C-alpha positions in Angstrom: 34.1 -32.0 20.0 30.7 -31.0 21.3 27.2 -30.4 19.1 24.2 -28.8 18.7 20.9 -28.5 16.7 19.5 -26.0 15.2 16.3 -26.3 12.6 16.3 -25.6 9.4 14.0 -24.2 6.3 12.0 -27.3 6.6 11.7 -27.5 10.4 14.3 -30.8 10.6 17.8 -30.4 13.0 20.8 -29.5 11.5 23.7 -30.6 13.2 26.2 -27.8 14.2 29.1 -29.1 15.4 31.7 -26.8 17.1 35.4 -27.6 17.1 38.4 -27.7 19.3 39.6 -23.8 19.9 42.0 -22.7 17.8 44.1 -19.7 18.9 42.0 -19.0 21.8 38.3 -18.8 19.3 35.5 -21.5 19.1 35.2 -22.1 15.6 32.0 -23.7 14.2 31.7 -26.4 11.5 27.7 -26.3 10.5 25.9 -29.1 8.5 23.4 -27.0 5.5 22.3 -29.0 2.3 25.0 -31.8 2.5 27.8 -29.0 2.6 30.4 -28.5 5.3 30.5 -24.6 6.1 32.8 -23.5 8.7 32.3 -20.5 11.0 34.6 -18.4 12.8 33.9 -16.8 16.0 34.5 -14.1 14.5 31.2 -14.7 12.0 29.3 -15.9 15.1 29.6 -12.8 17.4 26.7 -11.5 19.2 25.0 -9.6 17.1 25.0 -6.3 18.7 28.5 -6.1 17.8 28.0 -6.5 14.2 28.0 -3.0 12.2 26.3 -2.4 9.0 28.8 -1.9 5.9 27.5 0.7 3.3 25.6 -0.2 0.5 22.7 -2.4 2.1 20.2 0.1 1.3 17.4 -2.0 -0.9 14.9 0.9 -1.9 12.6 0.0 -4.7 13.2 2.3 -8.2 11.7 5.6 -7.8 9.7 7.0 -10.8 10.3 8.8 -13.1 8.3 12.0 -12.5 7.5 12.8 -8.7 5.3 15.7 -8.1 3.8 17.5 -5.0 3.3 15.5 -1.4 4.8 18.5 0.7 2.6 18.9 3.0 3.2 15.0 3.5 6.6 15.6 3.4 6.7 18.6 5.7 4.1 15.6 8.2 7.0 13.4 7.8 10.2 15.3 8.9 9.0 17.2 11.9 8.3 13.7 13.2 11.2 11.9 12.2 13.3 14.7 13.0 12.5 16.0 16.5 12.7 11.7 17.1 16.0 12.3 19.6 16.7 9.2 19.6 13.5 7.7 20.5 11.5 4.5 18.6 9.6 6.5 16.1 6.1 5.0 13.9 4.8 6.8 11.3 1.8 5.0 9.5 0.7 6.4 5.9 -2.4 5.2 4.9 -5.3 6.3 1.8 -6.7 4.3 -1.1 -5.3 1.9 -2.9 -3.3 3.6 -5.7 -3.4 7.0 -3.8 0.7 7.0 -3.9 1.4 5.7 -0.6 4.5 3.8 -1.8 5.9 5.9 -3.8 5.2 8.4 -1.3 7.8 6.3 1.3 10.2 5.7 -1.1 10.6 9.1 -2.6 10.7 10.5 1.1 13.2 7.7 2.3 15.5 8.1 -0.5 15.9 11.9 -0.2 16.8 11.8 3.1 19.5 8.9 2.6 22.4 11.2 5.1 20.0 11.1 7.9 19.5 6.9 8.1 22.1 4.1 7.7 20.4 1.5 7.0 17.5 2.0 4.8 16.0 -1.6 4.0 12.4 -2.3 1.9 9.9 -4.6 3.4 7.1 -5.8 1.5 4.8 -6.1 4.9 1.9 -8.0 3.2 1.6 -11.1 5.7 4.0 -12.5 8.5 5.7 -14.0 5.8 6.6 -11.7 3.3 7.6 -9.4 7.2 9.8 -12.3 8.2 11.2 -12.6 5.0 12.5 -8.8 5.3 14.0 -9.7 8.6 16.1 -12.3 6.8 17.4 -10.6 3.7 18.6 -7.9 6.4 20.7 -10.6 8.5 21.6 -12.3 4.8 22.7 -8.4 3.8 24.6 -7.8 7.3 26.1 -11.7 7.0 26.4 -13.4 3.5 27.7 -16.6 4.5 24.9 -16.4 7.6 22.6 -17.0 4.3 23.6 -20.6 3.8 24.0 -21.7 7.0 21.1 -20.4 8.8 17.0 -21.0 8.4 14.8 -18.7 7.2 13.8 -17.7 11.0 16.9 -18.3 12.0 17.8 -15.2 9.9 15.0 -13.4 10.7 15.5 -13.8 14.9 18.7 -12.3 14.3 17.7 -9.5 11.6 15.6 -8.4 14.4 17.6 -8.5 17.2 20.2 -6.2 14.8 17.3 -3.6 14.9 17.0 -4.0 18.5 20.4 -3.4 19.3 21.2 -0.7 16.9 20.1 2.9 16.2 20.1 5.3 12.9 18.0 3.1 10.6 15.3 3.1 8.7 12.6 0.5 7.7 9.5 1.1 5.2 7.1 -1.9 6.1 5.2 -1.3 2.7 1.4 -2.4 2.2 1.1 -3.8 5.5 -2.9 -5.5 5.8 -2.9 -6.7 9.2 -1.0 -4.9 12.1 -0.6 -7.6 13.7 1.9 -8.6 11.0 4.2 -6.5 11.9 3.2 -6.6 15.9 6.3 -8.4 16.8 8.8 -5.7 15.4 7.3 -2.5 17.2 7.4 -4.4 20.2 11.3 -5.4 19.9 12.7 -2.5 17.8 13.7 0.8 19.7 15.7 3.3 18.9 15.5 2.8 15.0 12.7 5.0 12.9 9.6 2.7 11.2 7.7 4.3 8.1 4.5 2.0 7.7 2.6 2.1 4.5 -1.5 0.6 3.9 -5.0 0.6 3.3 -6.0 0.7 6.9 -6.0 4.3 8.7 -6.4 2.3 12.4 -5.7 -0.4 14.1 -2.3 0.8 15.3 -0.3 1.4 18.0 -0.1 3.9 20.5 1.8 6.4 19.7 1.8 5.8 15.9 1.4 9.0 14.3 -0.7 8.4 11.5 -0.5 10.9 7.9 -3.6 10.2 5.9 -2.5 10.8 2.1 -5.5 11.8 0.0 -5.5 12.4 -3.9 -2.9 14.8 -6.2 -3.9 18.7 -6.1 -5.1 19.4 -9.6 -1.9 21.6 -10.9 0.1 18.4 -9.8 -1.9 15.8 -11.6 -1.9 17.6 -15.0 1.8 18.0 -14.6 2.4 14.5 -13.7 -0.1 13.1 -16.6 1.6 15.9 -19.1 5.4 15.8 -18.7 5.2 12.1 -18.9 3.4 12.0 -22.5 5.9 14.6 -23.3 8.5 12.7 -22.8 9.8 11.8 -25.9 8.5 14.2 -28.3 6.0 16.9 -28.6 2.2 15.9 -28.1 -1.2 17.4 -28.4 -2.5 17.8 -24.9 -6.0 18.6 -25.2 -8.2 17.4 -22.9 -5.2 17.1 -20.2 -7.1 19.1 -17.4 -10.5 17.5 -18.1 -9.3 13.5 -18.0 -7.3 14.0 -14.3 -10.9 15.6 -13.3 -12.4 12.7 -14.6 -9.7 10.2 -13.0 -10.6 11.8 -9.5 -6.5 12.9 -9.6 -5.7 9.6 -8.0 -1.7 9.1 -8.7 -2.3 5.6 -10.3 -5.0 6.5 -12.4 -3.1 8.9 -13.7 0.1 7.8 -14.2 -1.4 3.9 -16.1 -3.4 6.6 -18.3 -0.4 8.7 -19.4 1.4 5.6 -19.7 -1.2 4.5 -21.9 -1.2 7.8 -24.2 3.0 8.0 -24.2 2.9 4.8 -26.3 -0.5 6.0 -28.2 0.8 8.8 -30.5 -2.1 9.4 -32.1 -4.9 9.0 -28.8 -5.3 12.6 -26.8 -5.7 12.9 -22.9 -9.8 14.2 -25.2 -10.1 11.2 -27.3 -8.5 9.1 -24.1 -11.4 10.4 -21.8 -14.6 9.6 -24.3 -13.3 6.0 -24.0 -13.1 5.7 -20.2 -16.7 7.4 -20.4 -17.5 5.0 -22.6 -15.6 1.2 -21.5 -14.6 2.8 -18.0 -14.0 -1.0 -16.7 -11.6 -2.3 -19.6 -9.3 0.8 -19.8 -9.1 0.9 -16.0 -7.5 -3.0 -16.9 -5.5 -1.5 -20.0 -1.6 -1.2 -19.3 1.3 -0.3 -21.2 3.9 -2.4 -22.4 6.4 -2.7 -19.4 3.6 -2.0 -17.0 3.9 -4.7 -14.0 -0.2 -6.3 -15.0 -0.6 -6.1 -10.5 -0.1 -2.2 -11.5 -3.2 -1.3 -13.0 -5.9 0.7 -11.3 -8.0 -2.5 -11.5 -5.8 -5.0 -9.9 -5.3 -2.7 -7.2 -8.4 -2.3 -6.5 -9.6 -5.7 -6.6 -6.9 -6.4 -4.1 -8.6 -4.2 -1.2 -12.2 -5.2 -2.5 -11.1 -8.9 -1.5 -9.5 -7.7 1.6 -12.8 -6.0 2.7 -15.0 -9.7 1.6 -12.8 -11.3 4.1 -13.4 -9.1 6.7 -17.4 -8.1 6.1 -19.1 -8.8 3.2 -21.9 -6.7 3.1 -19.1 -4.4 2.7 -18.6 -4.9 -0.8 -22.7 -4.6 -1.5 -22.5 -1.4 0.5 -20.0 0.0 -1.8 -21.6 -1.2 -4.8 -24.6 1.0 -3.9 -22.6 4.1 -3.0 -20.9 3.6 -6.0 -24.0 5.4 -7.2 -23.7 8.2 -5.6 -21.3 11.7 -5.7 -18.1 11.9 -3.0 -20.5 14.2 -0.9 -22.3 14.2 2.3 -24.6 11.2 1.8 -27.2 11.2 4.0 -27.7 8.2 6.7 -31.2 7.3 5.9 -29.4 6.3 2.5 -27.3 4.2 4.8 -29.4 2.7 6.5 -32.1 2.1 3.5 -29.5 -0.8 2.8 -30.2 -4.3 2.3 -30.3 -6.2 4.2 -31.8 -3.6 6.7 -29.8 -5.3 9.5 -28.3 -1.9 11.7 -25.2 -3.4 13.2 -24.4 -5.4 9.8 -24.5 -1.7 7.8 -22.7 0.1 10.7 -19.8 -2.9 10.6 -19.8 -2.3 6.8 -19.9 1.1 7.5 -16.5 1.1 9.7 -14.8 -1.1 7.6 -15.1 1.3 4.0 -13.4 3.5 6.0 -11.2 1.7 7.7 -9.8 1.0 4.3 -9.7 4.2 3.1 -12.8 3.1 0.9 -15.6 6.2 2.3 -14.9 8.4 4.3 -16.9 8.5 7.9 -18.4 11.7 7.3 -21.2 9.2 5.8 -22.5 8.8 9.5 -24.0 11.5 10.6 -26.6 13.1 8.9 -26.6 16.7 10.3 -23.6 17.1 7.2 -25.8 15.5 5.2 -26.6 17.8 1.5 -29.2 16.1 -1.0 -27.5 17.9 -4.2 -25.3 16.1 -6.9 -25.4 12.4 -5.7 -27.0 10.6 -8.6 -25.8 10.7 -12.2 -27.5 8.5 -14.2 -28.4 4.1 -14.5 -25.8 1.5 -16.0 -27.9 0.3 -19.2 -28.4 -2.7 -16.7 -29.9 -2.5 -14.2 -28.2 -4.2 -11.3 -29.2 -5.0 -7.4 -27.0 -2.4 -6.4 -28.1 0.1 -8.6 -31.8 -1.1 -7.4 -31.1 -0.5 -3.6 -29.5 3.0 -4.8 -32.6 3.8 -6.3 -34.5 3.1 -4.2 -32.9 5.2 -1.4 -32.7 8.3 -3.7 -36.4 7.9 -4.2 -37.0 8.0 -0.4 -35.5 11.1 -0.3 -36.6 13.2 -3.0 -33.1 13.9 -4.6 -33.0 16.8 -7.2 -31.7 16.4 -10.7 -28.4 14.7 -11.5 -25.2 17.0 -11.0 -22.7 16.9 -14.9 -19.8 15.7 -12.6 -19.5 12.4 -11.0 -15.6 11.3 -9.4 -13.9 7.9 -10.7 -12.8 6.8 -7.7 -16.8 6.0 -6.9 -17.6 5.0 -10.9 -13.9 3.3 -10.7 -15.2 1.0 -8.2 -18.5 0.6 -9.9 -17.4 -0.7 -13.2 -14.4 -2.7 -11.7 -16.7 -4.6 -9.0 -19.2 -5.1 -12.1 -16.6 -6.3 -13.8 -15.2 -8.8 -12.2 -19.4 -10.2 -10.5 -19.3 -11.1 -14.6 -16.2 -12.8 -14.5 -13.8 -10.4 -16.7 -11.5 -9.7 -14.0 
């Protein structure tokens, strides 16, 4: 009887003993956790010969209401349909809370007859990607889950993807393209859909789909259908609330859930609370809502990531939050503190990469001097002082009544966090 060592999850060696052949087949005993596991040659066949049984799909629970996104669906359909068996990769990117994961889950679920299996892998880190691949291997052959380490299972899952076609893998919430580089390099004939806040950094050949906020009519439909799901309600102010929320899907879902459980609060009353207490309201959630699904928590994740990559970018964003999203003259950015052009330029690039601003801020040719600035907070901060100094140099006209909430939200959440309240 011969033996070979394989590493377990802790890195130590796990002996694998090959028994004498029985009826012409090789049989194995694996020592795992003090238990001897008997594996026949039928289990340890080459991974290319392992077929996916029915029922391996693991898509997350879809929201009860999905509205709009027809253009994005058509974009995804056209590329995937014309693939002709080739490896196809698409990356859906956008601001935190824009609905990337919701879109991916809805699209994958409604295209189930085109792909088998459909696997959802949370891909915010290399560790999560490895675990997702290991889960695939364990789903294909459950007995191996107790016999092999996570690393061994992940390798087997990756080998399965590289030797089979027809599958769809969603890599959700990718923070670093390097974390999924091996999957993209070794998988050849399947379908991969990536969701990420990043707009750049993807391998050549990746089709990038930018996801924007909802159309106003779709936003109102999402809000009102949630509020009235169980009973008729006073919907006064619904359209104005959606506009104040910037038509951002997560903000609308969070507000709608809050209103659904608060029958005495109308959309207009909620709008007043949002205006007076933005940071507190963006952190509020309905009973049963996961804490990580609040707008404040989602955006804090993005801010923390940006701070790691380029710390000054957070300060710059906080200053820009006091301007509406019209094309902002480059002089306003160039006048930021510190007045270090390479640092400022790098910060603008990072903010654009994470979909927090549009790259048109670089071009003074498209600038307009209307409607940027609304008001100062009660207590001035370094960021608002920077904005005011820049505004005074440009002789900005009188404030306009509208101030899109994505910028107001940025200010509220960042200031809330810096006071130690978030």
